[in-house]
PDB file of N, CA, C and O in Angstrom:
ATOM      1  N   MET A   1      52.462 -35.264  20.888  1.00  0.00           N
ATOM      2  CA  MET A   1      52.995 -35.811  22.113  1.00  0.00           C
ATOM      3  C   MET A   1      54.406 -35.282  22.362  1.00  0.00           C
ATOM      4  O   MET A   1      54.765 -35.007  23.507  1.00  0.00           O
ATOM      5  N   ASP A   2      55.201 -35.136  21.319  1.00  0.00           N
ATOM      6  CA  ASP A   2      56.568 -34.633  21.491  1.00  0.00           C
ATOM      7  C   ASP A   2      56.585 -33.269  22.167  1.00  0.00           C
ATOM      8  O   ASP A   2      57.405 -33.015  23.049  1.00  0.00           O
ATOM      9  N   ILE A   3      55.671 -32.389  21.748  1.00  0.00           N
ATOM     10  CA  ILE A   3      55.614 -31.043  22.331  1.00  0.00           C
ATOM     11  C   ILE A   3      55.230 -31.123  23.803  1.00  0.00           C
ATOM     12  O   ILE A   3      55.822 -30.439  24.638  1.00  0.00           O
ATOM     13  N   SER A   4      54.248 -31.948  24.124  1.00  0.00           N
ATOM     14  CA  SER A   4      53.804 -32.083  25.519  1.00  0.00           C
ATOM     15  C   SER A   4      54.905 -32.638  26.413  1.00  0.00           C
ATOM     16  O   SER A   4      55.115 -32.147  27.522  1.00  0.00           O
ATOM     17  N   VAL A   5      55.605 -33.651  25.934  1.00  0.00           N
ATOM     18  CA  VAL A   5      56.714 -34.219  26.713  1.00  0.00           C
ATOM     19  C   VAL A   5      57.805 -33.170  26.886  1.00  0.00           C
ATOM     20  O   VAL A   5      58.389 -33.050  27.963  1.00  0.00           O
ATOM     21  N   GLY A   6      58.079 -32.418  25.839  1.00  0.00           N
ATOM     22  CA  GLY A   6      59.067 -31.343  25.922  1.00  0.00           C
ATOM     23  C   GLY A   6      58.706 -30.303  26.964  1.00  0.00           C
ATOM     24  O   GLY A   6      59.574 -29.802  27.678  1.00  0.00           O
ATOM     25  N   ARG A   7      57.430 -29.981  27.052  1.00  0.00           N
ATOM     26  CA  ARG A   7      56.971 -29.007  28.059  1.00  0.00           C
ATOM     27  C   ARG A   7      57.165 -29.543  29.474  1.00  0.00           C
ATOM     28  O   ARG A   7      57.600 -28.816  30.366  1.00  0.00           O
ATOM     29  N   VAL A   8      56.841 -30.809  29.672  1.00  0.00           N
ATOM     30  CA  VAL A   8      57.039 -31.418  30.995  1.00  0.00           C
ATOM     31  C   VAL A   8      58.525 -31.439  31.336  1.00  0.00           C
ATOM     32  O   VAL A   8      58.913 -31.103  32.455  1.00  0.00           O
ATOM     33  N   PHE A   9      59.350 -31.832  30.377  1.00  0.00           N
ATOM     34  CA  PHE A   9      60.805 -31.873  30.552  1.00  0.00           C
ATOM     35  C   PHE A   9      61.324 -30.494  30.956  1.00  0.00           C
ATOM     36  O   PHE A   9      62.092 -30.369  31.910  1.00  0.00           O
ATOM     37  N   LYS A  10      60.902 -29.462  30.227  1.00  0.00           N
ATOM     38  CA  LYS A  10      61.352 -28.096  30.502  1.00  0.00           C
ATOM     39  C   LYS A  10      60.878 -27.618  31.874  1.00  0.00           C
ATOM     40  O   LYS A  10      61.641 -26.995  32.613  1.00  0.00           O
ATOM     41  N   ALA A  11      59.622 -27.909  32.216  1.00  0.00           N
ATOM     42  CA  ALA A  11      59.092 -27.497  33.518  1.00  0.00           C
ATOM     43  C   ALA A  11      59.880 -28.142  34.660  1.00  0.00           C
ATOM     44  O   ALA A  11      60.182 -27.481  35.653  1.00  0.00           O
ATOM     45  N   LEU A  12      60.209 -29.410  34.526  1.00  0.00           N
ATOM     46  CA  LEU A  12      61.007 -30.086  35.554  1.00  0.00           C
ATOM     47  C   LEU A  12      62.413 -29.499  35.623  1.00  0.00           C
ATOM     48  O   LEU A  12      62.962 -29.314  36.709  1.00  0.00           O
ATOM     49  N   HIS A  13      62.987 -29.210  34.468  1.00  0.00           N
ATOM     50  CA  HIS A  13      64.324 -28.608  34.420  1.00  0.00           C
ATOM     51  C   HIS A  13      64.315 -27.227  35.077  1.00  0.00           C
ATOM     52  O   HIS A  13      65.197 -26.910  35.875  1.00  0.00           O
ATOM     53  N   ASP A  14      63.320 -26.410  34.741  1.00  0.00           N
ATOM     54  CA  ASP A  14      63.230 -25.053  35.286  1.00  0.00           C
ATOM     55  C   ASP A  14      63.052 -25.041  36.798  1.00  0.00           C
ATOM     56  O   ASP A  14      63.420 -24.068  37.456  1.00  0.00           O
ATOM     57  N   ARG A  15      62.500 -26.098  37.348  1.00  0.00           N
ATOM     58  CA  ARG A  15      62.268 -26.195  38.798  1.00  0.00           C
ATOM     59  C   ARG A  15      63.349 -27.028  39.496  1.00  0.00           C
ATOM     60  O   ARG A  15      63.202 -27.394  40.662  1.00  0.00           O
ATOM     61  N   ASP A  16      64.430 -27.322  38.776  1.00  0.00           N
ATOM     62  CA  ASP A  16      65.535 -28.134  39.307  1.00  0.00           C
ATOM     63  C   ASP A  16      65.067 -29.493  39.820  1.00  0.00           C
ATOM     64  O   ASP A  16      65.568 -29.987  40.830  1.00  0.00           O
ATOM     65  N   MET A  17      64.113 -30.090  39.126  1.00  0.00           N
ATOM     66  CA  MET A  17      63.586 -31.397  39.508  1.00  0.00           C
ATOM     67  C   MET A  17      63.982 -32.498  38.521  1.00  0.00           C
ATOM     68  O   MET A  17      63.742 -33.678  38.777  1.00  0.00           O
ATOM     69  N   LEU A  18      64.582 -32.117  37.403  1.00  0.00           N
ATOM     70  CA  LEU A  18      64.881 -33.084  36.353  1.00  0.00           C
ATOM     71  C   LEU A  18      65.900 -34.130  36.789  1.00  0.00           C
ATOM     72  O   LEU A  18      65.826 -35.279  36.353  1.00  0.00           O
ATOM     73  N   GLU A  19      66.837 -33.757  37.630  1.00  0.00           N
ATOM     74  CA  GLU A  19      67.887 -34.688  38.068  1.00  0.00           C
ATOM     75  C   GLU A  19      67.345 -35.852  38.898  1.00  0.00           C
ATOM     76  O   GLU A  19      68.030 -36.861  39.064  1.00  0.00           O
ATOM     77  N   ASN A  20      66.128 -35.723  39.416  1.00  0.00           N
ATOM     78  CA  ASN A  20      65.515 -36.793  40.214  1.00  0.00           C
ATOM     79  C   ASN A  20      64.274 -37.361  39.532  1.00  0.00           C
ATOM     80  O   ASN A  20      63.367 -37.861  40.196  1.00  0.00           O
ATOM     81  N   THR A  21      64.242 -37.280  38.217  1.00  0.00           N
ATOM     82  CA  THR A  21      63.068 -37.695  37.454  1.00  0.00           C
ATOM     83  C   THR A  21      63.366 -38.951  36.644  1.00  0.00           C
ATOM     84  O   THR A  21      64.470 -39.137  36.132  1.00  0.00           O
ATOM     85  N   ILE A  22      62.359 -39.803  36.544  1.00  0.00           N
ATOM     86  CA  ILE A  22      62.428 -40.989  35.692  1.00  0.00           C
ATOM     87  C   ILE A  22      61.253 -40.915  34.720  1.00  0.00           C
ATOM     88  O   ILE A  22      60.098 -40.875  35.144  1.00  0.00           O
ATOM     89  N   PHE A  23      61.541 -40.897  33.428  1.00  0.00           N
ATOM     90  CA  PHE A  23      60.501 -40.931  32.408  1.00  0.00           C
ATOM     91  C   PHE A  23      60.336 -42.363  31.927  1.00  0.00           C
ATOM     92  O   PHE A  23      61.309 -43.021  31.559  1.00  0.00           O
ATOM     93  N   LEU A  24      59.093 -42.841  31.934  1.00  0.00           N
ATOM     94  CA  LEU A  24      58.760 -44.165  31.408  1.00  0.00           C
ATOM     95  C   LEU A  24      57.685 -44.017  30.347  1.00  0.00           C
ATOM     96  O   LEU A  24      56.674 -43.351  30.567  1.00  0.00           O
ATOM     97  N   PHE A  25      57.900 -44.624  29.219  1.00  0.00           N
ATOM     98  CA  PHE A  25      56.880 -44.687  28.186  1.00  0.00           C
ATOM     99  C   PHE A  25      56.654 -46.160  27.891  1.00  0.00           C
ATOM    100  O   PHE A  25      57.526 -46.842  27.351  1.00  0.00           O
ATOM    101  N   ILE A  26      55.467 -46.642  28.255  1.00  0.00           N
ATOM    102  CA  ILE A  26      55.142 -48.053  28.043  1.00  0.00           C
ATOM    103  C   ILE A  26      53.712 -48.154  27.526  1.00  0.00           C
ATOM    104  O   ILE A  26      52.930 -47.212  27.657  1.00  0.00           O
ATOM    105  N   SER A  27      53.381 -49.277  26.950  1.00  0.00           N
ATOM    106  CA  SER A  27      52.041 -49.522  26.444  1.00  0.00           C
ATOM    107  C   SER A  27      51.435 -50.690  27.209  1.00  0.00           C
ATOM    108  O   SER A  27      52.151 -51.508  27.786  1.00  0.00           O
ATOM    109  N   ASP A  28      50.117 -50.757  27.206  1.00  0.00           N
ATOM    110  CA  ASP A  28      49.469 -51.835  27.948  1.00  0.00           C
ATOM    111  C   ASP A  28      49.371 -53.126  27.141  1.00  0.00           C
ATOM    112  O   ASP A  28      49.456 -54.209  27.719  1.00  0.00           O
ATOM    113  N   ASN A  29      49.199 -53.045  25.846  1.00  0.00           N
ATOM    114  CA  ASN A  29      49.179 -54.226  24.985  1.00  0.00           C
ATOM    115  C   ASN A  29      49.158 -53.781  23.529  1.00  0.00           C
ATOM    116  O   ASN A  29      49.253 -52.586  23.249  1.00  0.00           O
ATOM    117  N   GLY A  30      49.035 -54.717  22.607  1.00  0.00           N
ATOM    118  CA  GLY A  30      49.126 -54.408  21.186  1.00  0.00           C
ATOM    119  C   GLY A  30      48.008 -53.521  20.679  1.00  0.00           C
ATOM    120  O   GLY A  30      47.060 -53.211  21.401  1.00  0.00           O
ATOM    121  N   GLY A  31      48.135 -53.121  19.435  1.00  0.00           N
ATOM    122  CA  GLY A  31      47.159 -52.230  18.816  1.00  0.00           C
ATOM    123  C   GLY A  31      45.829 -52.913  18.547  1.00  0.00           C
ATOM    124  O   GLY A  31      45.772 -54.122  18.323  1.00  0.00           O
ATOM    125  N   GLU A  32      44.768 -52.130  18.573  1.00  0.00           N
ATOM    126  CA  GLU A  32      43.423 -52.615  18.278  1.00  0.00           C
ATOM    127  C   GLU A  32      43.235 -52.639  16.768  1.00  0.00           C
ATOM    128  O   GLU A  32      43.414 -51.617  16.105  1.00  0.00           O
ATOM    129  N   VAL A  33      42.880 -53.784  16.223  1.00  0.00           N
ATOM    130  CA  VAL A  33      42.692 -53.881  14.779  1.00  0.00           C
ATOM    131  C   VAL A  33      41.228 -54.079  14.395  1.00  0.00           C
ATOM    132  O   VAL A  33      40.926 -54.251  13.214  1.00  0.00           O
ATOM    133  N   ASP A  34      40.321 -54.057  15.357  1.00  0.00           N
ATOM    134  CA  ASP A  34      38.887 -54.176  15.097  1.00  0.00           C
ATOM    135  C   ASP A  34      38.410 -52.913  14.376  1.00  0.00           C
ATOM    136  O   ASP A  34      38.538 -51.820  14.926  1.00  0.00           O
ATOM    137  N   PRO A  35      37.861 -53.031  13.155  1.00  0.00           N
ATOM    138  CA  PRO A  35      37.467 -51.839  12.401  1.00  0.00           C
ATOM    139  C   PRO A  35      36.357 -51.035  13.070  1.00  0.00           C
ATOM    140  O   PRO A  35      36.203 -49.850  12.771  1.00  0.00           O
ATOM    141  N   ILE A  36      35.589 -51.637  13.955  1.00  0.00           N
ATOM    142  CA  ILE A  36      34.521 -50.903  14.632  1.00  0.00           C
ATOM    143  C   ILE A  36      35.102 -49.949  15.672  1.00  0.00           C
ATOM    144  O   ILE A  36      34.597 -48.837  15.830  1.00  0.00           O
ATOM    145  N   ARG A  37      36.140 -50.354  16.376  1.00  0.00           N
ATOM    146  CA  ARG A  37      36.732 -49.548  17.450  1.00  0.00           C
ATOM    147  C   ARG A  37      37.876 -48.662  16.974  1.00  0.00           C
ATOM    148  O   ARG A  37      38.334 -47.797  17.721  1.00  0.00           O
ATOM    149  N   GLY A  38      38.326 -48.854  15.791  1.00  0.00           N
ATOM    150  CA  GLY A  38      39.458 -48.077  15.295  1.00  0.00           C
ATOM    151  C   GLY A  38      40.439 -48.990  14.594  1.00  0.00           C
ATOM    152  O   GLY A  38      40.451 -50.200  14.816  1.00  0.00           O
ATOM    153  N   HIS A  39      41.251 -48.408  13.755  1.00  0.00           N
ATOM    154  CA  HIS A  39      42.190 -49.204  12.974  1.00  0.00           C
ATOM    155  C   HIS A  39      43.584 -49.107  13.560  1.00  0.00           C
ATOM    156  O   HIS A  39      44.050 -48.020  13.902  1.00  0.00           O
ATOM    157  N   GLY A  40      44.234 -50.225  13.672  1.00  0.00           N
ATOM    158  CA  GLY A  40      45.613 -50.292  14.126  1.00  0.00           C
ATOM    159  C   GLY A  40      46.312 -51.406  13.375  1.00  0.00           C
ATOM    160  O   GLY A  40      45.675 -52.173  12.654  1.00  0.00           O
ATOM    161  N   SER A  41      47.582 -51.492  13.539  1.00  0.00           N
ATOM    162  CA  SER A  41      48.330 -52.556  12.886  1.00  0.00           C
ATOM    163  C   SER A  41      49.492 -52.970  13.774  1.00  0.00           C
ATOM    164  O   SER A  41      50.224 -52.126  14.291  1.00  0.00           O
ATOM    165  N   ASN A  42      49.651 -54.244  13.940  1.00  0.00           N
ATOM    166  CA  ASN A  42      50.792 -54.785  14.670  1.00  0.00           C
ATOM    167  C   ASN A  42      51.740 -55.492  13.713  1.00  0.00           C
ATOM    168  O   ASN A  42      52.639 -56.216  14.141  1.00  0.00           O
ATOM    169  N   TYR A  43      51.538 -55.281  12.422  1.00  0.00           N
ATOM    170  CA  TYR A  43      52.372 -55.915  11.399  1.00  0.00           C
ATOM    171  C   TYR A  43      53.836 -55.611  11.662  1.00  0.00           C
ATOM    172  O   TYR A  43      54.153 -54.459  11.957  1.00  0.00           O
ATOM    173  N   PRO A  44      54.719 -56.539  11.576  1.00  0.00           N
ATOM    174  CA  PRO A  44      54.591 -57.891  11.038  1.00  0.00           C
ATOM    175  C   PRO A  44      54.233 -58.937  12.090  1.00  0.00           C
ATOM    176  O   PRO A  44      54.276 -60.133  11.802  1.00  0.00           O
ATOM    177  N   LEU A  45      53.883 -58.516  13.292  1.00  0.00           N
ATOM    178  CA  LEU A  45      53.573 -59.471  14.353  1.00  0.00           C
ATOM    179  C   LEU A  45      52.152 -60.010  14.199  1.00  0.00           C
ATOM    180  O   LEU A  45      51.261 -59.296  13.740  1.00  0.00           O
ATOM    181  N   ARG A  46      51.945 -61.254  14.578  1.00  0.00           N
ATOM    182  CA  ARG A  46      50.634 -61.882  14.524  1.00  0.00           C
ATOM    183  C   ARG A  46      49.853 -61.520  15.779  1.00  0.00           C
ATOM    184  O   ARG A  46      50.422 -61.453  16.868  1.00  0.00           O
ATOM    185  N   GLY A  47      48.559 -61.289  15.630  1.00  0.00           N
ATOM    186  CA  GLY A  47      47.703 -61.017  16.767  1.00  0.00           C
ATOM    187  C   GLY A  47      47.545 -59.536  17.043  1.00  0.00           C
ATOM    188  O   GLY A  47      48.137 -58.691  16.372  1.00  0.00           O
ATOM    189  N   ASN A  48      46.739 -59.241  18.037  1.00  0.00           N
ATOM    190  CA  ASN A  48      46.444 -57.863  18.400  1.00  0.00           C
ATOM    191  C   ASN A  48      46.042 -57.796  19.866  1.00  0.00           C
ATOM    192  O   ASN A  48      46.203 -58.767  20.606  1.00  0.00           O
ATOM    193  N   LYS A  49      45.524 -56.660  20.279  1.00  0.00           N
ATOM    194  CA  LYS A  49      45.082 -56.448  21.656  1.00  0.00           C
ATOM    195  C   LYS A  49      44.222 -57.629  22.117  1.00  0.00           C
ATOM    196  O   LYS A  49      43.375 -58.125  21.373  1.00  0.00           O
ATOM    197  N   MET A  50      44.452 -58.063  23.338  1.00  0.00           N
ATOM    198  CA  MET A  50      43.697 -59.144  23.967  1.00  0.00           C
ATOM    199  C   MET A  50      44.030 -60.534  23.417  1.00  0.00           C
ATOM    200  O   MET A  50      43.243 -61.465  23.592  1.00  0.00           O
ATOM    201  N   THR A  51      45.183 -60.689  22.754  1.00  0.00           N
ATOM    202  CA  THR A  51      45.621 -62.014  22.308  1.00  0.00           C
ATOM    203  C   THR A  51      46.973 -62.317  22.941  1.00  0.00           C
ATOM    204  O   THR A  51      47.662 -61.421  23.429  1.00  0.00           O
ATOM    205  N   TYR A  52      47.335 -63.584  22.925  1.00  0.00           N
ATOM    206  CA  TYR A  52      48.620 -63.997  23.486  1.00  0.00           C
ATOM    207  C   TYR A  52      49.726 -64.062  22.439  1.00  0.00           C
ATOM    208  O   TYR A  52      50.874 -64.356  22.772  1.00  0.00           O
ATOM    209  N   TRP A  53      49.397 -63.792  21.184  1.00  0.00           N
ATOM    210  CA  TRP A  53      50.430 -63.750  20.151  1.00  0.00           C
ATOM    211  C   TRP A  53      51.275 -62.500  20.340  1.00  0.00           C
ATOM    212  O   TRP A  53      50.921 -61.603  21.106  1.00  0.00           O
ATOM    213  N   GLU A  54      52.391 -62.453  19.634  1.00  0.00           N
ATOM    214  CA  GLU A  54      53.322 -61.335  19.816  1.00  0.00           C
ATOM    215  C   GLU A  54      52.683 -59.978  19.556  1.00  0.00           C
ATOM    216  O   GLU A  54      53.055 -58.997  20.201  1.00  0.00           O
ATOM    217  N   GLY A  55      51.741 -59.896  18.641  1.00  0.00           N
ATOM    218  CA  GLY A  55      51.082 -58.621  18.359  1.00  0.00           C
ATOM    219  C   GLY A  55      50.295 -58.078  19.534  1.00  0.00           C
ATOM    220  O   GLY A  55      49.963 -56.893  19.559  1.00  0.00           O
ATOM    221  N   GLY A  56      49.992 -58.921  20.507  1.00  0.00           N
ATOM    222  CA  GLY A  56      49.266 -58.479  21.688  1.00  0.00           C
ATOM    223  C   GLY A  56      50.134 -58.277  22.908  1.00  0.00           C
ATOM    224  O   GLY A  56      49.703 -57.655  23.879  1.00  0.00           O
ATOM    225  N   VAL A  57      51.353 -58.792  22.877  1.00  0.00           N
ATOM    226  CA  VAL A  57      52.191 -58.713  24.079  1.00  0.00           C
ATOM    227  C   VAL A  57      53.591 -58.166  23.837  1.00  0.00           C
ATOM    228  O   VAL A  57      54.304 -57.872  24.796  1.00  0.00           O
ATOM    229  N   HIS A  58      54.000 -58.022  22.589  1.00  0.00           N
ATOM    230  CA  HIS A  58      55.346 -57.554  22.253  1.00  0.00           C
ATOM    231  C   HIS A  58      55.259 -56.049  22.004  1.00  0.00           C
ATOM    232  O   HIS A  58      54.751 -55.624  20.966  1.00  0.00           O
ATOM    233  N   LEU A  59      55.745 -55.249  22.934  1.00  0.00           N
ATOM    234  CA  LEU A  59      55.562 -53.801  22.875  1.00  0.00           C
ATOM    235  C   LEU A  59      56.854 -53.060  23.147  1.00  0.00           C
ATOM    236  O   LEU A  59      57.733 -53.572  23.841  1.00  0.00           O
ATOM    237  N   PRO A  60      56.975 -51.861  22.608  1.00  0.00           N
ATOM    238  CA  PRO A  60      58.158 -51.053  22.910  1.00  0.00           C
ATOM    239  C   PRO A  60      58.035 -50.395  24.275  1.00  0.00           C
ATOM    240  O   PRO A  60      56.931 -50.210  24.786  1.00  0.00           O
ATOM    241  N   ALA A  61      59.146 -50.052  24.848  1.00  0.00           N
ATOM    242  CA  ALA A  61      59.180 -49.305  26.107  1.00  0.00           C
ATOM    243  C   ALA A  61      60.432 -48.430  26.099  1.00  0.00           C
ATOM    244  O   ALA A  61      61.462 -48.801  25.537  1.00  0.00           O
ATOM    245  N   VAL A  62      60.326 -47.283  26.721  1.00  0.00           N
ATOM    246  CA  VAL A  62      61.447 -46.349  26.800  1.00  0.00           C
ATOM    247  C   VAL A  62      61.582 -45.888  28.239  1.00  0.00           C
ATOM    248  O   VAL A  62      60.587 -45.572  28.892  1.00  0.00           O
ATOM    249  N   ILE A  63      62.798 -45.848  28.730  1.00  0.00           N
ATOM    250  CA  ILE A  63      63.076 -45.287  30.048  1.00  0.00           C
ATOM    251  C   ILE A  63      64.211 -44.283  29.885  1.00  0.00           C
ATOM    252  O   ILE A  63      65.195 -44.546  29.193  1.00  0.00           O
ATOM    253  N   TRP A  64      64.061 -43.129  30.530  1.00  0.00           N
ATOM    254  CA  TRP A  64      65.109 -42.107  30.504  1.00  0.00           C
ATOM    255  C   TRP A  64      65.195 -41.482  31.888  1.00  0.00           C
ATOM    256  O   TRP A  64      64.177 -41.183  32.512  1.00  0.00           O
ATOM    257  N   SER A  65      66.398 -41.292  32.351  1.00  0.00           N
ATOM    258  CA  SER A  65      66.626 -40.613  33.618  1.00  0.00           C
ATOM    259  C   SER A  65      68.106 -40.318  33.775  1.00  0.00           C
ATOM    260  O   SER A  65      68.942 -41.129  33.377  1.00  0.00           O
ATOM    261  N   PRO A  66      68.449 -39.158  34.356  1.00  0.00           N
ATOM    262  CA  PRO A  66      69.841 -38.914  34.687  1.00  0.00           C
ATOM    263  C   PRO A  66      70.339 -39.898  35.744  1.00  0.00           C
ATOM    264  O   PRO A  66      71.546 -40.092  35.887  1.00  0.00           O
ATOM    265  N   LEU A  67      69.434 -40.511  36.475  1.00  0.00           N
ATOM    266  CA  LEU A  67      69.800 -41.471  37.516  1.00  0.00           C
ATOM    267  C   LEU A  67      70.386 -42.757  36.932  1.00  0.00           C
ATOM    268  O   LEU A  67      71.015 -43.532  37.653  1.00  0.00           O
ATOM    269  N   LEU A  68      70.187 -42.989  35.643  1.00  0.00           N
ATOM    270  CA  LEU A  68      70.709 -44.203  35.011  1.00  0.00           C
ATOM    271  C   LEU A  68      72.220 -44.172  34.825  1.00  0.00           C
ATOM    272  O   LEU A  68      72.846 -45.223  34.685  1.00  0.00           O
ATOM    273  N   ASN A  69      72.810 -42.988  34.821  1.00  0.00           N
ATOM    274  CA  ASN A  69      74.270 -42.842  34.691  1.00  0.00           C
ATOM    275  C   ASN A  69      74.830 -43.590  33.489  1.00  0.00           C
ATOM    276  O   ASN A  69      75.809 -44.326  33.611  1.00  0.00           O
ATOM    277  N   LEU A  70      74.214 -43.404  32.339  1.00  0.00           N
ATOM    278  CA  LEU A  70      74.686 -44.059  31.121  1.00  0.00           C
ATOM    279  C   LEU A  70      75.581 -43.111  30.336  1.00  0.00           C
ATOM    280  O   LEU A  70      75.245 -41.942  30.149  1.00  0.00           O
ATOM    281  N   ASP A  71      76.721 -43.619  29.877  1.00  0.00           N
ATOM    282  CA  ASP A  71      77.597 -42.813  29.029  1.00  0.00           C
ATOM    283  C   ASP A  71      77.016 -42.671  27.627  1.00  0.00           C
ATOM    284  O   ASP A  71      77.123 -41.613  27.007  1.00  0.00           O
ATOM    285  N   THR A  72      76.408 -43.731  27.138  1.00  0.00           N
ATOM    286  CA  THR A  72      75.785 -43.705  25.814  1.00  0.00           C
ATOM    287  C   THR A  72      74.415 -44.368  25.902  1.00  0.00           C
ATOM    288  O   THR A  72      74.209 -45.257  26.728  1.00  0.00           O
ATOM    289  N   PRO A  73      73.479 -43.944  25.058  1.00  0.00           N
ATOM    290  CA  PRO A  73      72.158 -44.592  25.050  1.00  0.00           C
ATOM    291  C   PRO A  73      72.286 -46.066  24.677  1.00  0.00           C
ATOM    292  O   PRO A  73      73.205 -46.454  23.956  1.00  0.00           O
ATOM    293  N   ARG A  74      71.376 -46.867  25.162  1.00  0.00           N
ATOM    294  CA  ARG A  74      71.382 -48.301  24.864  1.00  0.00           C
ATOM    295  C   ARG A  74      70.025 -48.735  24.329  1.00  0.00           C
ATOM    296  O   ARG A  74      68.987 -48.173  24.679  1.00  0.00           O
ATOM    297  N   ILE A  75      70.060 -49.727  23.493  1.00  0.00           N
ATOM    298  CA  ILE A  75      68.842 -50.370  23.007  1.00  0.00           C
ATOM    299  C   ILE A  75      68.931 -51.833  23.392  1.00  0.00           C
ATOM    300  O   ILE A  75      69.939 -52.491  23.136  1.00  0.00           O
ATOM    301  N   SER A  76      67.880 -52.336  24.003  1.00  0.00           N
ATOM    302  CA  SER A  76      67.841 -53.741  24.385  1.00  0.00           C
ATOM    303  C   SER A  76      66.727 -54.440  23.614  1.00  0.00           C
ATOM    304  O   SER A  76      65.622 -53.911  23.489  1.00  0.00           O
ATOM    305  N   HIS A  77      67.015 -55.600  23.112  1.00  0.00           N
ATOM    306  CA  HIS A  77      66.012 -56.408  22.428  1.00  0.00           C
ATOM    307  C   HIS A  77      65.594 -57.597  23.298  1.00  0.00           C
ATOM    308  O   HIS A  77      64.958 -58.535  22.818  1.00  0.00           O
ATOM    309  N   GLN A  78      65.956 -57.546  24.571  1.00  0.00           N
ATOM    310  CA  GLN A  78      65.608 -58.611  25.504  1.00  0.00           C
ATOM    311  C   GLN A  78      64.133 -58.513  25.887  1.00  0.00           C
ATOM    312  O   GLN A  78      63.539 -57.436  25.851  1.00  0.00           O
ATOM    313  N   LEU A  79      63.562 -59.639  26.250  1.00  0.00           N
ATOM    314  CA  LEU A  79      62.187 -59.650  26.725  1.00  0.00           C
ATOM    315  C   LEU A  79      62.129 -59.129  28.150  1.00  0.00           C
ATOM    316  O   LEU A  79      63.046 -59.337  28.943  1.00  0.00           O
ATOM    317  N   MET A  80      61.043 -58.453  28.457  1.00  0.00           N
ATOM    318  CA  MET A  80      60.851 -57.919  29.804  1.00  0.00           C
ATOM    319  C   MET A  80      59.368 -57.968  30.124  1.00  0.00           C
ATOM    320  O   MET A  80      58.538 -57.707  29.253  1.00  0.00           O
ATOM    321  N   HIS A  81      59.035 -58.290  31.329  1.00  0.00           N
ATOM    322  CA  HIS A  81      57.648 -58.325  31.784  1.00  0.00           C
ATOM    323  C   HIS A  81      57.385 -57.100  32.644  1.00  0.00           C
ATOM    324  O   HIS A  81      58.304 -56.562  33.263  1.00  0.00           O
ATOM    325  N   VAL A  82      56.151 -56.663  32.684  1.00  0.00           N
ATOM    326  CA  VAL A  82      55.810 -55.470  33.461  1.00  0.00           C
ATOM    327  C   VAL A  82      56.229 -55.613  34.927  1.00  0.00           C
ATOM    328  O   VAL A  82      56.518 -54.614  35.587  1.00  0.00           O
ATOM    329  N   SER A  83      56.263 -56.831  35.433  1.00  0.00           N
ATOM    330  CA  SER A  83      56.677 -57.037  36.824  1.00  0.00           C
ATOM    331  C   SER A  83      58.161 -56.751  37.028  1.00  0.00           C
ATOM    332  O   SER A  83      58.610 -56.628  38.167  1.00  0.00           O
ATOM    333  N   ASP A  84      58.933 -56.643  35.942  1.00  0.00           N
ATOM    334  CA  ASP A  84      60.356 -56.308  36.048  1.00  0.00           C
ATOM    335  C   ASP A  84      60.597 -54.828  36.326  1.00  0.00           C
ATOM    336  O   ASP A  84      61.693 -54.458  36.749  1.00  0.00           O
ATOM    337  N   TRP A  85      59.602 -53.975  36.099  1.00  0.00           N
ATOM    338  CA  TRP A  85      59.811 -52.535  36.275  1.00  0.00           C
ATOM    339  C   TRP A  85      60.140 -52.168  37.719  1.00  0.00           C
ATOM    340  O   TRP A  85      61.069 -51.395  37.956  1.00  0.00           O
ATOM    341  N   LEU A  86      59.406 -52.701  38.682  1.00  0.00           N
ATOM    342  CA  LEU A  86      59.618 -52.295  40.074  1.00  0.00           C
ATOM    343  C   LEU A  86      61.043 -52.540  40.551  1.00  0.00           C
ATOM    344  O   LEU A  86      61.660 -51.606  41.064  1.00  0.00           O
ATOM    345  N   PRO A  87      61.605 -53.743  40.411  1.00  0.00           N
ATOM    346  CA  PRO A  87      62.986 -53.922  40.862  1.00  0.00           C
ATOM    347  C   PRO A  87      63.980 -53.065  40.073  1.00  0.00           C
ATOM    348  O   PRO A  87      64.985 -52.612  40.621  1.00  0.00           O
ATOM    349  N   THR A  88      63.697 -52.846  38.794  1.00  0.00           N
ATOM    350  CA  THR A  88      64.576 -51.999  37.986  1.00  0.00           C
ATOM    351  C   THR A  88      64.568 -50.569  38.508  1.00  0.00           C
ATOM    352  O   THR A  88      65.625 -49.964  38.682  1.00  0.00           O
ATOM    353  N   LEU A  89      63.398 -50.036  38.755  1.00  0.00           N
ATOM    354  CA  LEU A  89      63.286 -48.658  39.249  1.00  0.00           C
ATOM    355  C   LEU A  89      63.810 -48.530  40.675  1.00  0.00           C
ATOM    356  O   LEU A  89      64.385 -47.505  41.042  1.00  0.00           O
ATOM    357  N   TYR A  90      63.612 -49.558  41.464  1.00  0.00           N
ATOM    358  CA  TYR A  90      64.072 -49.525  42.854  1.00  0.00           C
ATOM    359  C   TYR A  90      65.587 -49.357  42.941  1.00  0.00           C
ATOM    360  O   TYR A  90      66.090 -48.724  43.869  1.00  0.00           O
ATOM    361  N   THR A  91      66.308 -49.917  41.984  1.00  0.00           N
ATOM    362  CA  THR A  91      67.771 -49.795  42.006  1.00  0.00           C
ATOM    363  C   THR A  91      68.236 -48.367  41.734  1.00  0.00           C
ATOM    364  O   THR A  91      69.387 -48.029  42.012  1.00  0.00           O
ATOM    365  N   LEU A  92      67.358 -47.530  41.198  1.00  0.00           N
ATOM    366  CA  LEU A  92      67.734 -46.148  40.884  1.00  0.00           C
ATOM    367  C   LEU A  92      67.634 -45.210  42.078  1.00  0.00           C
ATOM    368  O   LEU A  92      68.199 -44.117  42.055  1.00  0.00           O
ATOM    369  N   ILE A  93      66.925 -45.623  43.116  1.00  0.00           N
ATOM    370  CA  ILE A  93      66.754 -44.701  44.258  1.00  0.00           C
ATOM    371  C   ILE A  93      67.661 -45.066  45.418  1.00  0.00           C
ATOM    372  O   ILE A  93      67.642 -44.395  46.451  1.00  0.00           O
TER     373      ILE A  93
END
């Protein structure tokens, strides 16, 4: 995945489109731990995909864009719901 993202990044840069780009990496829900469908782990969180425990709803997300105008990278441990993305992104345009 790193190589593919790098290629997209480079292609946007080469076409002078990177300055107006927003990269979002988000997941839909926790990992699948059913051995029939594949093995995953949400440890140390309880629960998995399709549950209301943290293992099913507590997920990482990454946003990157020159439009954010950040002097230094930030890490937030605050809770966020998918419905928060639209107003957040809207402030960038």
